C-alpha positions, 0 to 999 in steps of 0.5 A: 388101129383103125376106128372108122365110123360112118353116117350122114351127117345131114340125116339127123342122128345118122350123124352119130358115128362120124361125130364120134370120130369128131369126138376121138378127133379131138381127145386124142392129143390128150391122150398119148397112151392111145398110140397110133390110132387112125381114124376115118368117117363117110358117108356110108361104106364102100369095097374100097374101104377094105383097103383101109384095113390092111396093116391095122392090128384091130379096126372098131366100126361105128354107126347109127341103129333104130334097132340097137338097144340105148345107148349102144350096142358093142361086139365082135365081127366077123367076116359074112359074104354078102352077095345083096349088098351094094355099092350104097348098103355095106355092112361092115361084115361083107367089108371084112369079106372083101378085105378077104377076098381081095387080099387072100388073108383075114382081116383084123380082128373087129367090132362095131359098136352101134350107136342108137339114133331116134331120130334121122330126117334130112336137115336135122340135127342130132336129138337130145336122146341121141347126145346122150347115147353118144356120150355112152358109146365115147365114154365106151370107145375112150375106154377101148382105146385106152386099154380095156379091148376085149380078147380078139378070140 
């Protein structure tokens, strides 16, 4: 399975996706029951990332948001062809559609874990509120890895 967190670590709470990946990476050696987990981070989603989905049993995308409910939102996502995306602003649903377009097959089941952020200023660290939201989201991600996945249908 693949867990992909994206965001800019130099922009305050935009670092929530990569920060969650760092937490899981630190916990991975203590949890052999999680199985074969690939952790990936980047500043943003790009069409090239569709190739990272190949051969995965499921995918969890992780991002920060100012508009989701605190502490986080979690839900299944489906491919959505988005003609408006650029290489600088791509949604995970569009990435799933790119996978379908380039491979001719269905993408793996995918979910989005969106962590509530408050401050996205350049040069700022994670806000106090975002750290608490990150704790809750990391706990949820760990429970998923321990077997609490919703059925993909």
